[in-house]
C-alpha positions in Angstrom: 60.1 83.3 175.7 60.2 86.8 174.2 58.2 85.7 171.2 55.5 84.2 173.5 55.4 87.5 175.5 55.1 89.3 172.2 52.0 87.3 171.3 50.4 88.2 174.7 51.5 91.8 174.7 52.3 93.0 171.1 52.3 96.6 172.2 55.6 96.2 174.0 57.4 94.9 170.9 59.2 92.0 172.5 59.7 90.3 169.1 61.8 93.2 167.8 64.0 93.6 170.8 65.1 91.3 173.6 64.4 93.3 176.7 63.4 96.6 178.1 66.5 98.8 177.8 65.5 99.9 174.4 63.9 103.3 173.9 60.8 101.7 172.3 60.3 99.4 175.2 60.7 102.0 177.9 58.2 104.2 176.1 55.8 101.2 176.0 56.3 100.6 179.8 55.5 104.3 180.5 52.4 104.2 178.2 50.9 100.8 178.9 52.3 100.0 182.4 54.6 97.4 183.9 54.1 93.7 183.2 53.9 91.4 186.3 56.9 89.3 185.1 59.3 92.3 185.0 62.3 92.6 187.3 61.0 95.3 189.7 64.6 95.8 191.0 65.5 97.2 187.5 65.7 101.0 187.8 63.7 101.9 184.7 60.9 99.6 185.9 61.0 101.2 189.3 60.8 104.6 187.7 57.8 103.5 185.6 56.1 102.2 188.6 56.5 105.5 190.4 54.9 107.3 187.4 52.2 104.7 186.6 51.0 102.4 189.3 49.5 100.1 186.7 50.8 96.6 186.7 49.5 94.6 183.7 48.6 91.0 184.4 
């Protein structure tokens, strides 16, 4: 699943890590927005949503 997400959204680096707790991924969330398949209950995702209202579909 992560490799498929990487094909759709390579800027998030899903192929090189397996989720969003990494520094690289958190930076991508803040730069590019939150993807619609994220867990919105996860605090870093909530924080990114507060900063950037953009949800990428």
